[in-house]
Chimera marker file (.cmm) of the C-alpha trace (Angstrom):
<marker_set name="trace">
<marker id="1" x="-2.135" y="-99.225" z="105.207" r="1" g="1" b="0" radius="0.5"/>
<marker id="2" x="-2.232" y="-102.957" z="104.911" r="1" g="1" b="0" radius="0.5"/>
<marker id="3" x="-4.744" y="-103.165" z="107.756" r="1" g="1" b="0" radius="0.5"/>
<marker id="4" x="-6.958" y="-100.609" z="106.042" r="1" g="1" b="0" radius="0.5"/>
<marker id="5" x="-7.176" y="-102.729" z="102.880" r="1" g="1" b="0" radius="0.5"/>
<marker id="6" x="-7.796" y="-105.859" z="104.890" r="1" g="1" b="0" radius="0.5"/>
<marker id="7" x="-10.502" y="-104.174" z="106.924" r="1" g="1" b="0" radius="0.5"/>
<marker id="8" x="-12.419" y="-102.807" z="103.916" r="1" g="1" b="0" radius="0.5"/>
<marker id="9" x="-12.138" y="-106.157" z="102.149" r="1" g="1" b="0" radius="0.5"/>
<marker id="10" x="-13.861" y="-107.906" z="105.054" r="1" g="1" b="0" radius="0.5"/>
<marker id="11" x="-16.492" y="-105.253" z="105.494" r="1" g="1" b="0" radius="0.5"/>
<marker id="12" x="-17.748" y="-105.492" z="101.906" r="1" g="1" b="0" radius="0.5"/>
<marker id="13" x="-21.350" y="-106.665" z="101.784" r="1" g="1" b="0" radius="0.5"/>
<marker id="14" x="-22.332" y="-109.475" z="99.464" r="1" g="1" b="0" radius="0.5"/>
<marker id="15" x="-24.028" y="-112.822" z="99.189" r="1" g="1" b="0" radius="0.5"/>
<marker id="16" x="-22.563" y="-116.231" z="98.766" r="1" g="1" b="0" radius="0.5"/>
<marker id="17" x="-23.477" y="-118.689" z="96.066" r="1" g="1" b="0" radius="0.5"/>
<marker id="18" x="-25.136" y="-120.895" z="98.678" r="1" g="1" b="0" radius="0.5"/>
<marker id="19" x="-27.397" y="-118.042" z="99.812" r="1" g="1" b="0" radius="0.5"/>
<marker id="20" x="-28.345" y="-117.271" z="96.217" r="1" g="1" b="0" radius="0.5"/>
<marker id="21" x="-29.154" y="-120.912" z="95.513" r="1" g="1" b="0" radius="0.5"/>
<marker id="22" x="-31.298" y="-121.108" z="98.663" r="1" g="1" b="0" radius="0.5"/>
<marker id="23" x="-33.329" y="-118.035" z="97.663" r="1" g="1" b="0" radius="0.5"/>
<marker id="24" x="-33.848" y="-119.424" z="94.146" r="1" g="1" b="0" radius="0.5"/>
<marker id="25" x="-34.948" y="-122.819" z="95.526" r="1" g="1" b="0" radius="0.5"/>
<marker id="26" x="-37.509" y="-121.174" z="97.813" r="1" g="1" b="0" radius="0.5"/>
<marker id="27" x="-38.783" y="-119.023" z="94.938" r="1" g="1" b="0" radius="0.5"/>
<marker id="28" x="-39.106" y="-122.126" z="92.763" r="1" g="1" b="0" radius="0.5"/>
<marker id="29" x="-41.187" y="-123.932" z="95.399" r="1" g="1" b="0" radius="0.5"/>
<marker id="30" x="-43.471" y="-120.918" z="95.840" r="1" g="1" b="0" radius="0.5"/>
<marker id="31" x="-43.973" y="-120.607" z="92.072" r="1" g="1" b="0" radius="0.5"/>
<marker id="32" x="-44.702" y="-124.339" z="91.693" r="1" g="1" b="0" radius="0.5"/>
<marker id="33" x="-47.283" y="-124.217" z="94.500" r="1" g="1" b="0" radius="0.5"/>
<marker id="34" x="-48.984" y="-121.144" z="93.061" r="1" g="1" b="0" radius="0.5"/>
<marker id="35" x="-49.256" y="-122.739" z="89.606" r="1" g="1" b="0" radius="0.5"/>
<marker id="36" x="-50.868" y="-125.848" z="91.098" r="1" g="1" b="0" radius="0.5"/>
<marker id="37" x="-53.265" y="-123.684" z="93.146" r="1" g="1" b="0" radius="0.5"/>
<marker id="38" x="-54.176" y="-121.636" z="90.070" r="1" g="1" b="0" radius="0.5"/>
<marker id="39" x="-54.889" y="-124.769" z="88.018" r="1" g="1" b="0" radius="0.5"/>
<marker id="40" x="-57.090" y="-126.200" z="90.783" r="1" g="1" b="0" radius="0.5"/>
<marker id="41" x="-58.961" y="-122.904" z="91.133" r="1" g="1" b="0" radius="0.5"/>
<marker id="42" x="-59.538" y="-122.777" z="87.361" r="1" g="1" b="0" radius="0.5"/>
<marker id="43" x="-60.848" y="-126.363" z="87.385" r="1" g="1" b="0" radius="0.5"/>
<marker id="44" x="-63.204" y="-125.615" z="90.290" r="1" g="1" b="0" radius="0.5"/>
<marker id="45" x="-64.496" y="-122.526" z="88.486" r="1" g="1" b="0" radius="0.5"/>
<marker id="46" x="-65.201" y="-124.560" z="85.333" r="1" g="1" b="0" radius="0.5"/>
<marker id="47" x="-66.978" y="-127.256" z="87.362" r="1" g="1" b="0" radius="0.5"/>
<marker id="48" x="-69.188" y="-124.603" z="88.967" r="1" g="1" b="0" radius="0.5"/>
<marker id="49" x="-69.914" y="-123.148" z="85.517" r="1" g="1" b="0" radius="0.5"/>
<marker id="50" x="-70.715" y="-126.670" z="84.277" r="1" g="1" b="0" radius="0.5"/>
<marker id="51" x="-73.225" y="-127.092" z="87.106" r="1" g="1" b="0" radius="0.5"/>
<marker id="52" x="-74.802" y="-123.828" z="85.952" r="1" g="1" b="0" radius="0.5"/>
<marker id="53" x="-75.029" y="-125.190" z="82.415" r="1" g="1" b="0" radius="0.5"/>
<marker id="54" x="-76.774" y="-128.313" z="83.690" r="1" g="1" b="0" radius="0.5"/>
<marker id="55" x="-79.209" y="-126.169" z="85.693" r="1" g="1" b="0" radius="0.5"/>
<marker id="56" x="-80.080" y="-124.011" z="82.694" r="1" g="1" b="0" radius="0.5"/>
<marker id="57" x="-80.577" y="-127.036" z="80.444" r="1" g="1" b="0" radius="0.5"/>
<marker id="58" x="-82.842" y="-128.698" z="83.028" r="1" g="1" b="0" radius="0.5"/>
<marker id="59" x="-84.913" y="-125.508" z="83.329" r="1" g="1" b="0" radius="0.5"/>
<marker id="60" x="-85.230" y="-125.175" z="79.538" r="1" g="1" b="0" radius="0.5"/>
<marker id="61" x="-86.192" y="-128.830" z="79.078" r="1" g="1" b="0" radius="0.5"/>
<marker id="62" x="-88.792" y="-128.568" z="81.844" r="1" g="1" b="0" radius="0.5"/>
<marker id="63" x="-90.284" y="-125.508" z="80.107" r="1" g="1" b="0" radius="0.5"/>
<marker id="64" x="-90.253" y="-127.407" z="76.812" r="1" g="1" b="0" radius="0.5"/>
<marker id="65" x="-91.899" y="-130.436" z="78.409" r="1" g="1" b="0" radius="0.5"/>
<marker id="66" x="-94.671" y="-128.335" z="79.967" r="1" g="1" b="0" radius="0.5"/>
<marker id="67" x="-95.548" y="-126.578" z="76.709" r="1" g="1" b="0" radius="0.5"/>
<marker id="68" x="-94.879" y="-129.206" z="74.039" r="1" g="1" b="0" radius="0.5"/>
<marker id="69" x="-94.816" y="-132.878" z="73.202" r="1" g="1" b="0" radius="0.5"/>
<marker id="70" x="-93.052" y="-135.487" z="75.342" r="1" g="1" b="0" radius="0.5"/>
<marker id="71" x="-89.279" y="-135.509" z="75.532" r="1" g="1" b="0" radius="0.5"/>
<marker id="72" x="-88.896" y="-138.640" z="73.371" r="1" g="1" b="0" radius="0.5"/>
<marker id="73" x="-86.806" y="-137.712" z="70.330" r="1" g="1" b="0" radius="0.5"/>
<marker id="74" x="-86.037" y="-134.198" z="71.583" r="1" g="1" b="0" radius="0.5"/>
<marker id="75" x="-82.830" y="-132.597" z="70.220" r="1" g="1" b="0" radius="0.5"/>
<marker id="76" x="-80.982" y="-129.296" z="70.712" r="1" g="1" b="0" radius="0.5"/>
<marker id="77" x="-83.126" y="-127.400" z="68.180" r="1" g="1" b="0" radius="0.5"/>
<marker id="78" x="-86.326" y="-128.471" z="69.962" r="1" g="1" b="0" radius="0.5"/>
<marker id="79" x="-85.254" y="-126.838" z="73.219" r="1" g="1" b="0" radius="0.5"/>
<marker id="80" x="-83.380" y="-123.857" z="71.772" r="1" g="1" b="0" radius="0.5"/>
<marker id="81" x="-86.320" y="-121.393" z="72.045" r="1" g="1" b="0" radius="0.5"/>
<marker id="82" x="-86.520" y="-122.022" z="75.796" r="1" g="1" b="0" radius="0.5"/>
<marker id="83" x="-83.035" y="-120.671" z="76.559" r="1" g="1" b="0" radius="0.5"/>
<marker id="84" x="-82.267" y="-117.014" z="77.142" r="1" g="1" b="0" radius="0.5"/>
<marker id="85" x="-81.313" y="-115.473" z="73.792" r="1" g="1" b="0" radius="0.5"/>
<marker id="86" x="-82.459" y="-118.761" z="72.180" r="1" g="1" b="0" radius="0.5"/>
<marker id="87" x="-78.902" y="-120.128" z="72.389" r="1" g="1" b="0" radius="0.5"/>
<marker id="88" x="-77.846" y="-123.578" z="73.596" r="1" g="1" b="0" radius="0.5"/>
<marker id="89" x="-75.230" y="-123.269" z="76.382" r="1" g="1" b="0" radius="0.5"/>
<marker id="90" x="-71.593" y="-124.076" z="75.699" r="1" g="1" b="0" radius="0.5"/>
<marker id="91" x="-69.133" y="-126.173" z="77.678" r="1" g="1" b="0" radius="0.5"/>
<marker id="92" x="-67.003" y="-124.122" z="80.068" r="1" g="1" b="0" radius="0.5"/>
<marker id="93" x="-63.979" y="-126.226" z="79.077" r="1" g="1" b="0" radius="0.5"/>
<marker id="94" x="-63.777" y="-126.043" z="75.303" r="1" g="1" b="0" radius="0.5"/>
<marker id="95" x="-66.625" y="-123.770" z="74.147" r="1" g="1" b="0" radius="0.5"/>
<marker id="96" x="-68.387" y="-126.603" z="72.303" r="1" g="1" b="0" radius="0.5"/>
<marker id="97" x="-72.175" y="-126.558" z="72.266" r="1" g="1" b="0" radius="0.5"/>
<marker id="98" x="-73.804" y="-128.842" z="74.838" r="1" g="1" b="0" radius="0.5"/>
<marker id="99" x="-75.733" y="-131.755" z="73.307" r="1" g="1" b="0" radius="0.5"/>
<marker id="100" x="-79.254" y="-132.451" z="74.576" r="1" g="1" b="0" radius="0.5"/>
<marker id="101" x="-81.002" y="-135.686" z="73.553" r="1" g="1" b="0" radius="0.5"/>
<marker id="102" x="-84.407" y="-137.007" z="74.486" r="1" g="1" b="0" radius="0.5"/>
<marker id="103" x="-84.630" y="-140.609" z="75.556" r="1" g="1" b="0" radius="0.5"/>
<marker id="104" x="-86.546" y="-143.379" z="73.847" r="1" g="1" b="0" radius="0.5"/>
<marker id="105" x="-89.322" y="-143.463" z="76.428" r="1" g="1" b="0" radius="0.5"/>
<marker id="106" x="-90.790" y="-141.424" z="79.264" r="1" g="1" b="0" radius="0.5"/>
<marker id="107" x="-89.191" y="-138.226" z="80.457" r="1" g="1" b="0" radius="0.5"/>
<marker id="108" x="-85.569" y="-139.379" z="80.407" r="1" g="1" b="0" radius="0.5"/>
<marker id="109" x="-83.034" y="-137.257" z="78.567" r="1" g="1" b="0" radius="0.5"/>
<marker id="110" x="-79.284" y="-136.758" z="78.470" r="1" g="1" b="0" radius="0.5"/>
<marker id="111" x="-76.993" y="-133.754" z="78.447" r="1" g="1" b="0" radius="0.5"/>
<marker id="112" x="-73.463" y="-134.191" z="77.027" r="1" g="1" b="0" radius="0.5"/>
<marker id="113" x="-70.853" y="-131.670" z="78.167" r="1" g="1" b="0" radius="0.5"/>
<marker id="114" x="-67.322" y="-132.013" z="76.805" r="1" g="1" b="0" radius="0.5"/>
<marker id="115" x="-64.267" y="-131.318" z="78.954" r="1" g="1" b="0" radius="0.5"/>
<marker id="116" x="-60.560" y="-131.043" z="78.167" r="1" g="1" b="0" radius="0.5"/>
<marker id="117" x="-59.258" y="-132.838" z="81.242" r="1" g="1" b="0" radius="0.5"/>
<marker id="118" x="-60.024" y="-136.415" z="82.307" r="1" g="1" b="0" radius="0.5"/>
<marker id="119" x="-59.539" y="-135.526" z="85.988" r="1" g="1" b="0" radius="0.5"/>
<marker id="120" x="-61.990" y="-132.618" z="85.804" r="1" g="1" b="0" radius="0.5"/>
<marker id="121" x="-64.405" y="-134.829" z="83.869" r="1" g="1" b="0" radius="0.5"/>
<marker id="122" x="-64.396" y="-137.380" z="86.695" r="1" g="1" b="0" radius="0.5"/>
<marker id="123" x="-64.832" y="-134.778" z="89.469" r="1" g="1" b="0" radius="0.5"/>
<marker id="124" x="-67.621" y="-133.028" z="87.537" r="1" g="1" b="0" radius="0.5"/>
<marker id="125" x="-69.451" y="-136.332" z="86.985" r="1" g="1" b="0" radius="0.5"/>
<marker id="126" x="-69.111" y="-137.211" z="90.695" r="1" g="1" b="0" radius="0.5"/>
<marker id="127" x="-70.574" y="-133.860" z="91.758" r="1" g="1" b="0" radius="0.5"/>
<marker id="128" x="-73.541" y="-134.258" z="89.420" r="1" g="1" b="0" radius="0.5"/>
<marker id="129" x="-74.034" y="-137.857" z="90.533" r="1" g="1" b="0" radius="0.5"/>
<marker id="130" x="-74.475" y="-136.551" z="94.076" r="1" g="1" b="0" radius="0.5"/>
<marker id="131" x="-77.532" y="-134.521" z="93.047" r="1" g="1" b="0" radius="0.5"/>
<marker id="132" x="-80.948" y="-136.132" z="93.491" r="1" g="1" b="0" radius="0.5"/>
<marker id="133" x="-82.607" y="-137.157" z="90.215" r="1" g="1" b="0" radius="0.5"/>
<marker id="134" x="-79.370" y="-137.146" z="88.205" r="1" g="1" b="0" radius="0.5"/>
<marker id="135" x="-77.006" y="-139.757" z="86.907" r="1" g="1" b="0" radius="0.5"/>
<marker id="136" x="-73.645" y="-138.957" z="85.354" r="1" g="1" b="0" radius="0.5"/>
<marker id="137" x="-70.727" y="-140.738" z="83.783" r="1" g="1" b="0" radius="0.5"/>
<marker id="138" x="-67.459" y="-139.625" z="82.262" r="1" g="1" b="0" radius="0.5"/>
<marker id="139" x="-66.300" y="-141.244" z="79.032" r="1" g="1" b="0" radius="0.5"/>
<marker id="140" x="-63.613" y="-139.876" z="76.702" r="1" g="1" b="0" radius="0.5"/>
<marker id="141" x="-63.623" y="-136.488" z="78.475" r="1" g="1" b="0" radius="0.5"/>
<marker id="142" x="-67.383" y="-136.091" z="77.952" r="1" g="1" b="0" radius="0.5"/>
<marker id="143" x="-69.737" y="-135.987" z="80.922" r="1" g="1" b="0" radius="0.5"/>
<marker id="144" x="-73.119" y="-137.502" z="80.091" r="1" g="1" b="0" radius="0.5"/>
<marker id="145" x="-75.786" y="-136.377" z="82.534" r="1" g="1" b="0" radius="0.5"/>
<marker id="146" x="-78.974" y="-138.453" z="82.644" r="1" g="1" b="0" radius="0.5"/>
<marker id="147" x="-82.036" y="-136.675" z="83.952" r="1" g="1" b="0" radius="0.5"/>
<marker id="148" x="-85.173" y="-138.618" z="84.892" r="1" g="1" b="0" radius="0.5"/>
<marker id="149" x="-88.761" y="-137.687" z="85.576" r="1" g="1" b="0" radius="0.5"/>
<marker id="150" x="-87.814" y="-136.247" z="88.964" r="1" g="1" b="0" radius="0.5"/>
<marker id="151" x="-85.040" y="-134.114" z="87.474" r="1" g="1" b="0" radius="0.5"/>
<marker id="152" x="-84.756" y="-130.739" z="89.099" r="1" g="1" b="0" radius="0.5"/>
<marker id="153" x="-82.026" y="-128.208" z="88.740" r="1" g="1" b="0" radius="0.5"/>
<marker id="154" x="-78.950" y="-129.146" z="90.777" r="1" g="1" b="0" radius="0.5"/>
<link id1="1" id2="2" r="1" g="1" b="0" radius="0.2"/>
<link id1="2" id2="3" r="1" g="1" b="0" radius="0.2"/>
<link id1="3" id2="4" r="1" g="1" b="0" radius="0.2"/>
<link id1="4" id2="5" r="1" g="1" b="0" radius="0.2"/>
<link id1="5" id2="6" r="1" g="1" b="0" radius="0.2"/>
<link id1="6" id2="7" r="1" g="1" b="0" radius="0.2"/>
<link id1="7" id2="8" r="1" g="1" b="0" radius="0.2"/>
<link id1="8" id2="9" r="1" g="1" b="0" radius="0.2"/>
<link id1="9" id2="10" r="1" g="1" b="0" radius="0.2"/>
<link id1="10" id2="11" r="1" g="1" b="0" radius="0.2"/>
<link id1="11" id2="12" r="1" g="1" b="0" radius="0.2"/>
<link id1="12" id2="13" r="1" g="1" b="0" radius="0.2"/>
<link id1="13" id2="14" r="1" g="1" b="0" radius="0.2"/>
<link id1="14" id2="15" r="1" g="1" b="0" radius="0.2"/>
<link id1="15" id2="16" r="1" g="1" b="0" radius="0.2"/>
<link id1="16" id2="17" r="1" g="1" b="0" radius="0.2"/>
<link id1="17" id2="18" r="1" g="1" b="0" radius="0.2"/>
<link id1="18" id2="19" r="1" g="1" b="0" radius="0.2"/>
<link id1="19" id2="20" r="1" g="1" b="0" radius="0.2"/>
<link id1="20" id2="21" r="1" g="1" b="0" radius="0.2"/>
<link id1="21" id2="22" r="1" g="1" b="0" radius="0.2"/>
<link id1="22" id2="23" r="1" g="1" b="0" radius="0.2"/>
<link id1="23" id2="24" r="1" g="1" b="0" radius="0.2"/>
<link id1="24" id2="25" r="1" g="1" b="0" radius="0.2"/>
<link id1="25" id2="26" r="1" g="1" b="0" radius="0.2"/>
<link id1="26" id2="27" r="1" g="1" b="0" radius="0.2"/>
<link id1="27" id2="28" r="1" g="1" b="0" radius="0.2"/>
<link id1="28" id2="29" r="1" g="1" b="0" radius="0.2"/>
<link id1="29" id2="30" r="1" g="1" b="0" radius="0.2"/>
<link id1="30" id2="31" r="1" g="1" b="0" radius="0.2"/>
<link id1="31" id2="32" r="1" g="1" b="0" radius="0.2"/>
<link id1="32" id2="33" r="1" g="1" b="0" radius="0.2"/>
<link id1="33" id2="34" r="1" g="1" b="0" radius="0.2"/>
<link id1="34" id2="35" r="1" g="1" b="0" radius="0.2"/>
<link id1="35" id2="36" r="1" g="1" b="0" radius="0.2"/>
<link id1="36" id2="37" r="1" g="1" b="0" radius="0.2"/>
<link id1="37" id2="38" r="1" g="1" b="0" radius="0.2"/>
<link id1="38" id2="39" r="1" g="1" b="0" radius="0.2"/>
<link id1="39" id2="40" r="1" g="1" b="0" radius="0.2"/>
<link id1="40" id2="41" r="1" g="1" b="0" radius="0.2"/>
<link id1="41" id2="42" r="1" g="1" b="0" radius="0.2"/>
<link id1="42" id2="43" r="1" g="1" b="0" radius="0.2"/>
<link id1="43" id2="44" r="1" g="1" b="0" radius="0.2"/>
<link id1="44" id2="45" r="1" g="1" b="0" radius="0.2"/>
<link id1="45" id2="46" r="1" g="1" b="0" radius="0.2"/>
<link id1="46" id2="47" r="1" g="1" b="0" radius="0.2"/>
<link id1="47" id2="48" r="1" g="1" b="0" radius="0.2"/>
<link id1="48" id2="49" r="1" g="1" b="0" radius="0.2"/>
<link id1="49" id2="50" r="1" g="1" b="0" radius="0.2"/>
<link id1="50" id2="51" r="1" g="1" b="0" radius="0.2"/>
<link id1="51" id2="52" r="1" g="1" b="0" radius="0.2"/>
<link id1="52" id2="53" r="1" g="1" b="0" radius="0.2"/>
<link id1="53" id2="54" r="1" g="1" b="0" radius="0.2"/>
<link id1="54" id2="55" r="1" g="1" b="0" radius="0.2"/>
<link id1="55" id2="56" r="1" g="1" b="0" radius="0.2"/>
<link id1="56" id2="57" r="1" g="1" b="0" radius="0.2"/>
<link id1="57" id2="58" r="1" g="1" b="0" radius="0.2"/>
<link id1="58" id2="59" r="1" g="1" b="0" radius="0.2"/>
<link id1="59" id2="60" r="1" g="1" b="0" radius="0.2"/>
<link id1="60" id2="61" r="1" g="1" b="0" radius="0.2"/>
<link id1="61" id2="62" r="1" g="1" b="0" radius="0.2"/>
<link id1="62" id2="63" r="1" g="1" b="0" radius="0.2"/>
<link id1="63" id2="64" r="1" g="1" b="0" radius="0.2"/>
<link id1="64" id2="65" r="1" g="1" b="0" radius="0.2"/>
<link id1="65" id2="66" r="1" g="1" b="0" radius="0.2"/>
<link id1="66" id2="67" r="1" g="1" b="0" radius="0.2"/>
<link id1="67" id2="68" r="1" g="1" b="0" radius="0.2"/>
<link id1="68" id2="69" r="1" g="1" b="0" radius="0.2"/>
<link id1="69" id2="70" r="1" g="1" b="0" radius="0.2"/>
<link id1="70" id2="71" r="1" g="1" b="0" radius="0.2"/>
<link id1="71" id2="72" r="1" g="1" b="0" radius="0.2"/>
<link id1="72" id2="73" r="1" g="1" b="0" radius="0.2"/>
<link id1="73" id2="74" r="1" g="1" b="0" radius="0.2"/>
<link id1="74" id2="75" r="1" g="1" b="0" radius="0.2"/>
<link id1="75" id2="76" r="1" g="1" b="0" radius="0.2"/>
<link id1="76" id2="77" r="1" g="1" b="0" radius="0.2"/>
<link id1="77" id2="78" r="1" g="1" b="0" radius="0.2"/>
<link id1="78" id2="79" r="1" g="1" b="0" radius="0.2"/>
<link id1="79" id2="80" r="1" g="1" b="0" radius="0.2"/>
<link id1="80" id2="81" r="1" g="1" b="0" radius="0.2"/>
<link id1="81" id2="82" r="1" g="1" b="0" radius="0.2"/>
<link id1="82" id2="83" r="1" g="1" b="0" radius="0.2"/>
<link id1="83" id2="84" r="1" g="1" b="0" radius="0.2"/>
<link id1="84" id2="85" r="1" g="1" b="0" radius="0.2"/>
<link id1="85" id2="86" r="1" g="1" b="0" radius="0.2"/>
<link id1="86" id2="87" r="1" g="1" b="0" radius="0.2"/>
<link id1="87" id2="88" r="1" g="1" b="0" radius="0.2"/>
<link id1="88" id2="89" r="1" g="1" b="0" radius="0.2"/>
<link id1="89" id2="90" r="1" g="1" b="0" radius="0.2"/>
<link id1="90" id2="91" r="1" g="1" b="0" radius="0.2"/>
<link id1="91" id2="92" r="1" g="1" b="0" radius="0.2"/>
<link id1="92" id2="93" r="1" g="1" b="0" radius="0.2"/>
<link id1="93" id2="94" r="1" g="1" b="0" radius="0.2"/>
<link id1="94" id2="95" r="1" g="1" b="0" radius="0.2"/>
<link id1="95" id2="96" r="1" g="1" b="0" radius="0.2"/>
<link id1="96" id2="97" r="1" g="1" b="0" radius="0.2"/>
<link id1="97" id2="98" r="1" g="1" b="0" radius="0.2"/>
<link id1="98" id2="99" r="1" g="1" b="0" radius="0.2"/>
<link id1="99" id2="100" r="1" g="1" b="0" radius="0.2"/>
<link id1="100" id2="101" r="1" g="1" b="0" radius="0.2"/>
<link id1="101" id2="102" r="1" g="1" b="0" radius="0.2"/>
<link id1="102" id2="103" r="1" g="1" b="0" radius="0.2"/>
<link id1="103" id2="104" r="1" g="1" b="0" radius="0.2"/>
<link id1="104" id2="105" r="1" g="1" b="0" radius="0.2"/>
<link id1="105" id2="106" r="1" g="1" b="0" radius="0.2"/>
<link id1="106" id2="107" r="1" g="1" b="0" radius="0.2"/>
<link id1="107" id2="108" r="1" g="1" b="0" radius="0.2"/>
<link id1="108" id2="109" r="1" g="1" b="0" radius="0.2"/>
<link id1="109" id2="110" r="1" g="1" b="0" radius="0.2"/>
<link id1="110" id2="111" r="1" g="1" b="0" radius="0.2"/>
<link id1="111" id2="112" r="1" g="1" b="0" radius="0.2"/>
<link id1="112" id2="113" r="1" g="1" b="0" radius="0.2"/>
<link id1="113" id2="114" r="1" g="1" b="0" radius="0.2"/>
<link id1="114" id2="115" r="1" g="1" b="0" radius="0.2"/>
<link id1="115" id2="116" r="1" g="1" b="0" radius="0.2"/>
<link id1="116" id2="117" r="1" g="1" b="0" radius="0.2"/>
<link id1="117" id2="118" r="1" g="1" b="0" radius="0.2"/>
<link id1="118" id2="119" r="1" g="1" b="0" radius="0.2"/>
<link id1="119" id2="120" r="1" g="1" b="0" radius="0.2"/>
<link id1="120" id2="121" r="1" g="1" b="0" radius="0.2"/>
<link id1="121" id2="122" r="1" g="1" b="0" radius="0.2"/>
<link id1="122" id2="123" r="1" g="1" b="0" radius="0.2"/>
<link id1="123" id2="124" r="1" g="1" b="0" radius="0.2"/>
<link id1="124" id2="125" r="1" g="1" b="0" radius="0.2"/>
<link id1="125" id2="126" r="1" g="1" b="0" radius="0.2"/>
<link id1="126" id2="127" r="1" g="1" b="0" radius="0.2"/>
<link id1="127" id2="128" r="1" g="1" b="0" radius="0.2"/>
<link id1="128" id2="129" r="1" g="1" b="0" radius="0.2"/>
<link id1="129" id2="130" r="1" g="1" b="0" radius="0.2"/>
<link id1="130" id2="131" r="1" g="1" b="0" radius="0.2"/>
<link id1="131" id2="132" r="1" g="1" b="0" radius="0.2"/>
<link id1="132" id2="133" r="1" g="1" b="0" radius="0.2"/>
<link id1="133" id2="134" r="1" g="1" b="0" radius="0.2"/>
<link id1="134" id2="135" r="1" g="1" b="0" radius="0.2"/>
<link id1="135" id2="136" r="1" g="1" b="0" radius="0.2"/>
<link id1="136" id2="137" r="1" g="1" b="0" radius="0.2"/>
<link id1="137" id2="138" r="1" g="1" b="0" radius="0.2"/>
<link id1="138" id2="139" r="1" g="1" b="0" radius="0.2"/>
<link id1="139" id2="140" r="1" g="1" b="0" radius="0.2"/>
<link id1="140" id2="141" r="1" g="1" b="0" radius="0.2"/>
<link id1="141" id2="142" r="1" g="1" b="0" radius="0.2"/>
<link id1="142" id2="143" r="1" g="1" b="0" radius="0.2"/>
<link id1="143" id2="144" r="1" g="1" b="0" radius="0.2"/>
<link id1="144" id2="145" r="1" g="1" b="0" radius="0.2"/>
<link id1="145" id2="146" r="1" g="1" b="0" radius="0.2"/>
<link id1="146" id2="147" r="1" g="1" b="0" radius="0.2"/>
<link id1="147" id2="148" r="1" g="1" b="0" radius="0.2"/>
<link id1="148" id2="149" r="1" g="1" b="0" radius="0.2"/>
<link id1="149" id2="150" r="1" g="1" b="0" radius="0.2"/>
<link id1="150" id2="151" r="1" g="1" b="0" radius="0.2"/>
<link id1="151" id2="152" r="1" g="1" b="0" radius="0.2"/>
<link id1="152" id2="153" r="1" g="1" b="0" radius="0.2"/>
<link id1="153" id2="154" r="1" g="1" b="0" radius="0.2"/>
</marker_set>
């Protein structure tokens, strides 16, 4: 009878504390990697949406320029009728309205798009800077896009 008890004791299935800790460590690594991937994917999606905002503003300003006075002194309300639904686009980061300002001379104008992340602001500005006819800088989590006479939608 003693052998029977000994045999069933050894044949009981179970896991050790070391095995449990190993499984939890692997799960923790997988969760940490997926969170980082999700954050990067969300940032890339917002940058793409920001590029769309820039494109729509450029198209609206070009329509405004072709039908009205020069861009000097232009503000959001001047361009508003040239957007679909007559609404100025909003920032994909914080839902603030994009600011459009005409320059002091010629056909230069700026588009200010606020972000919530300094890293995303820098990447967004770099992507816009790579487009022909555009300049961009990031300051205090706001990307300022400068569009010149040759500005075309990115």
